[in-house]
SEDRENPA-315286 format. One record per residue (C-alpha): residue in one letter; y negated, x negated, z negated. Coordinates in steps of 0.2 Angstrom, whole numbers, plus 5000, padded with zeros to 4 digits. Last residue first. Example, Ala and Ser with C-alpha at 12.3 -4.5 7.8 and 13.67 -1.06 7.14 Angstrom:
<sites>
S500549324964A502249384961
</sites>
This chain:
<sites>
Q409155415221P408955615226R409655655240R408955745255G407555615259V405855575255K404855615271T406055755275V405955815257V404055815258T403955925274V405056045268M404156065252L402556095261V403256225271T404156295257M402556295247G401656375263I402956525263G402956545245V401156565243A400856665259A402356775251E401656785234T399856835238I400656975250A401757045236L400357025223D399057125234P400557245238S400757315218N401757475220L403257395209Q404357395224Q403057285234W403157155218I404957165219L404857125237S403756975234M404956895222V406356925233M405456815246S404756685233Y406856665227A407256635245G405956505246F406656425232I408456455238I407856335255V406956215244I408556185233Y409656175249L408556035255L408455945239D410255905240N411055905223F411556085219V412156165204F410356185194I409656275209S410856395207L410356455192T408556515197T409356585214V410656685202I409156755190L408356815205I409556905212L410056995198L407957025197M408357085215L409857215210V408857285195I407257325206L408457385218F409357505205D407657555200N407257635217M408757715219
</sites>
């Protein structure tokens, strides 16, 4: 059961990575990045590495907040 969850989360990581190329809206891409980081921290937790999971969650939250701030200043659509 545990291996199935890890494989499922890895498939979600692949889908989120490929979905970045589909969207043109920068805010959507930042939200996808936040989901990627959350799933990656769950994978680290499932692999019994809580120190990496906490680090990934903290860095992911910080980068997502920073990127949302930049997107609001720059604009949602690339020129």
